[in-house]
C-alpha positions in Angstrom: -30.3 -9.1 -6.1 -30.5 -5.7 -4.5 -30.3 -2.9 -7.1 -28.7 -0.6 -4.6 -25.7 -3.0 -4.3 -22.9 -3.3 -6.8 -22.0 -7.0 -7.0 -18.5 -8.4 -7.9 -17.6 -8.6 -11.5 -14.3 -10.4 -11.3 -14.6 -12.7 -8.2 -13.2 -16.1 -9.1 -11.4 -14.6 -12.1 -9.1 -12.2 -10.2 -9.5 -13.5 -6.7 -11.3 -16.3 -4.9 -15.1 -16.0 -4.7 -15.2 -18.3 -1.7 -15.0 -16.4 1.6 -12.7 -18.9 3.3 -10.4 -19.2 0.3 -10.2 -15.4 0.0 -9.5 -14.8 3.7 -6.9 -17.5 3.6 -5.2 -16.1 0.5 -5.1 -12.5 1.8 -3.9 -13.6 5.2 -1.1 -15.6 3.6 -0.1 -12.7 1.3 0.1 -10.3 4.2 2.1 -12.8 6.3 4.7 -13.1 3.5 5.5 -9.4 3.6 8.7 -8.8 5.5 8.1 -7.0 8.7 9.2 -3.4 8.9 10.5 -1.5 11.9 10.4 2.0 10.4 8.5 4.7 12.2 6.5 6.9 9.8 3.9 9.5 10.3 0.4 8.7 9.1 0.1 7.1 5.7 -2.3 9.1 3.5 -2.1 7.3 0.2 -1.0 4.1 -1.5 -0.3 3.1 -5.1 -1.0 -0.5 -5.6 -1.5 -2.9 -8.6 -4.8 -4.4 -9.8 -4.0 -7.6 -11.7 -5.2 -11.0 -10.5 -4.0 -11.9 -7.0 -1.9 -14.7 -8.5 0.2 -12.2 -10.3 0.1 -9.0 -8.2 -1.4 -10.0 -4.9 2.0 -10.2 -3.1 2.9 -6.7 -4.2 -0.5 -5.3 -3.3 0.0 -6.9 0.1 3.1 -4.8 0.8 1.0 -1.6 0.7 -1.9 -3.1 2.7 0.4 -4.5 5.3 1.6 -0.9 5.9 -1.9 0.3 6.7 -3.1 -2.7 8.6 -5.1 -1.7 11.6 -5.5 1.9 10.4 -8.6 3.9 10.8 -9.9 5.9 7.9 -13.3 7.6 7.2 -13.3 7.8 3.4 -11.2 5.8 1.0 -11.0 7.5 -2.4 -10.4 4.7 -4.9 -8.9 6.1 -8.1 -8.0 4.3 -11.4 -8.5 4.3 -15.1 -11.5 2.6 -16.6 -10.7 -0.6 -18.4 -14.1 -1.7 -19.6 -16.1 1.3 -20.8 -15.3 4.5 -22.8 -16.4 7.9 -21.5 -15.1 11.3 -20.7 -14.6 12.8 -17.3 -14.5 11.0 -13.9 -17.1 8.3 -13.2 -18.6 7.9 -9.8 -20.8 5.0 -8.7 -24.2 5.6 -7.2 -24.8 2.3 -5.5 -25.3 2.4 -1.8 -22.6 -0.3 -1.2 -20.1 -2.6 -3.0 -20.4 -6.3 -2.2 -17.5 -8.7 -1.9 -17.2 -12.2 -0.5 -15.9 -10.6 2.7 -18.9 -8.4 3.1 -20.2 -5.0 2.0 -18.5 -1.7 2.1 -20.7 1.5 1.9 -20.3 4.1 -0.9 -20.2 7.7 0.4 -23.0 9.0 -1.8 -22.9 12.3 0.1 -19.4 12.8 -1.1 -20.5 11.9 -4.6 -23.0 14.7 -4.5 -20.4 17.2 -3.3 -18.0 16.3 -6.0 -20.7 16.6 -8.7 -22.0 19.8 -7.3 -18.5 21.4 -7.4 -17.5 20.1 -10.8 -20.5 18.9 -12.8 -18.6 19.3 -16.1 -15.9 16.8 -14.9 -17.6 14.4 -12.5 -20.7 12.3 -13.0 -22.3 9.1 -11.8 -21.9 6.4 -14.4 -22.5 3.0 -12.9 -22.0 1.2 -16.3 -18.3 2.3 -16.2 -17.9 0.4 -12.9 -20.2 -2.6 -13.7 -17.6 -5.0 -15.2 -14.4 -3.2 -14.3 -11.8 -4.9 -12.1 -9.6 -1.8 -11.4 -11.1 -0.8 -8.1 -13.0 -3.9 -7.2 -9.8 -5.9 -6.5 -8.8 -3.4 -3.8 -11.9 -3.9 -1.7 -11.1 -7.3 -0.2 -7.7 -6.0 0.9 -9.3 -2.9 2.4 -11.9 -5.0 4.3 -9.2 -7.3 5.6 -6.7 -4.7 6.8 -8.6 -1.5 7.8 -10.7 -1.0 10.9 -14.4 -1.1 10.1 -16.7 1.7 9.4 -15.0 3.3 6.4 -16.7 4.3 3.2 -15.4 4.3 -0.3 -15.6 6.9 -3.1 -15.0 4.9 -6.3 -13.5 7.2 -9.1 -12.7 5.9 -12.6 -11.0 8.2 -15.1 -12.1 8.0 -18.7 -10.4 9.5 -21.8 -9.7 13.1 -20.9 -7.7 16.2 -21.7 -4.1 16.3 -20.5 -4.9 18.6 -17.6 -7.6 16.5 -16.0 -5.3 15.5 -13.1 -4.9 19.2 -12.2 -8.6 19.7 -12.2 -9.2 16.6 -10.1 -6.6 17.5 -7.6 -8.0 21.0 -7.3 -11.4 19.4 -6.7 -10.3 16.9 -4.1 -7.8 19.0 -2.1 -10.4 21.1 -0.2 -12.5 17.9 0.6 -9.7 15.8 2.0 -9.5 15.3 5.7 -6.6 13.8 7.8 -8.7 10.6 8.2 -9.1 10.0 4.5 -7.0 7.6 2.4 -6.2 7.8 -1.3 -5.7 4.6 -3.2 -4.4 4.7 -6.7 -5.0 1.4 -8.5 -2.5 0.9 -11.3 -0.2 -1.6 -12.9 3.1 -0.4 -14.3 4.9 -1.4 -17.6 2.7 -3.0 -20.2 4.2 -5.7 -22.3 7.9 -5.1 -22.5 10.4 -7.9 -22.1 11.2 -8.9 -18.5 14.6 -7.0 -18.2 13.3 -3.9 -20.0 10.3 -3.8 -17.6 12.7 -3.9 -14.6 14.6 -0.9 -16.0 11.6 1.1 -17.1 9.6 0.5 -13.9 12.6 1.4 -11.7 12.6 4.9 -13.3 8.8 5.2 -13.2 8.8 4.4 -9.4 11.6 7.0 -8.8 9.5 9.7 -10.4 6.4 8.6 -8.4 8.4 8.7 -5.1 9.6 12.2 -5.9 6.1 13.4 -7.1 7.9 14.4 -10.4 5.1 14.6 -13.0 7.3 16.3 -15.6 9.9 13.7 -15.2 7.3 10.9 -15.4 5.9 12.4 -18.6 9.3 12.8 -20.2 10.2 9.2 -19.2 7.0 8.0 -20.9 7.7 10.0 -24.1 11.2 8.6 -24.3 10.2 5.0 -23.5 7.3 4.9 -26.0 9.3 6.7 -28.8 12.0 4.1 -28.4 9.4 1.4 -28.5 11.3 -0.4 -25.8 10.5 -4.1 -26.4 6.8 -3.5 -27.2 6.2 -1.1 -24.3 2.9 0.6 -24.8 2.4 2.5 -21.5 4.3 3.2 -18.3 1.1 2.6 -16.3 -2.6 2.1 -16.9 -4.0 4.7 -14.6 -1.9 7.8 -15.5 -4.5 10.4 -14.6 -5.3 8.9 -11.2 -1.6 8.6 -10.5 -0.8 12.2 -11.5 -3.8 13.5 -9.5 -2.2 11.9 -6.4 1.2 13.3 -7.2 -0.2 16.8 -7.5 -2.0 16.4 -4.1 1.1 14.9 -2.5 3.3 17.7 -3.8 1.0 20.4 -2.5 0.5 18.9 0.9 4.2 18.0 1.3 3.7 14.3 1.7 6.8 12.1 1.6 6.8 8.8 -0.4 8.5 5.5 -0.3 8.6 2.5 -2.7 7.9 -0.7 -0.9 7.8 -3.6 -3.4 8.2 -4.4 -7.0 8.1 -7.3 -9.4 6.4 -8.1 -12.7 4.4 -10.9 -14.2 7.5 -12.6 -15.4 8.4 -13.4 -11.8 5.4 -15.7 -11.6 6.4 -19.3 -12.1 6.0 -20.6 -15.6 4.8 -17.2 -16.9 6.0 -15.5 -20.1 9.1 -13.2 -19.8 8.8 -11.8 -23.3 5.8 -9.5 -22.7 5.2 -8.7 -19.0 3.2 -6.3 -16.8 4.9 -4.5 -14.0 3.6 -4.2 -10.4 4.8 -1.8 -7.7 3.6 -0.3 -4.5 4.4 3.2 -3.1 3.1 4.7 0.1 2.7 8.4 0.8 2.8 9.7 4.4 2.7 13.0 6.2 6.0 14.8 6.6 
């Protein structure tokens, strides 16, 4: 194995490891998305889930269908670490990430720029990415839908101070170009009952679409304090999500919710403790 390549951690567990099976599954998921006839300006960011494709693949496909055939130079992949504890924002120093569909290069020059501008916040920490699924599950969709020759900038948030989203947005804003894409990888409600999740996530998505961070935080406080049917969080990548909302607000991007369901919509799955999945796109005004 090449030490300069990051190899898949969750192939077979979250998505097929076989290239033909994976291509067939993603093609099928994209074909199931209802065609849209809306005319929008260029999409600049998407919010998309990261559970196994069996559960959230159809929802993720809504976002990726919207950017199919698009050309981007850099894809900033942002999410919260699920497999390793640390502070700050962890980058990955491998030259490329491997998937069953091929390799995608990491923009190591961008890594160096981020670290140079904010060494107290950003650092390379490959172990944080080693077994984490959060960003990995987005790569096959990106390879299947975008035109080639894009690079990724994988960014995992650790346990941080409450203002980390402001610092990260301030860091990214001067570096973003019109041909860059932001991808926030996050699931929504964690473990409420099915009906409660639908209600909670509807409000969460409304706040995301309006880039209303204050409203989102108040919604979270009320929901957790009420302990709504075992709800423990509104989403699992809050800092990444709020970073996007700051950027979208400052750049005047518009947003639109595309799709929503939760794990209780999967046949034969538990409806007592579910996880919510939603997609939102952000586009130029």
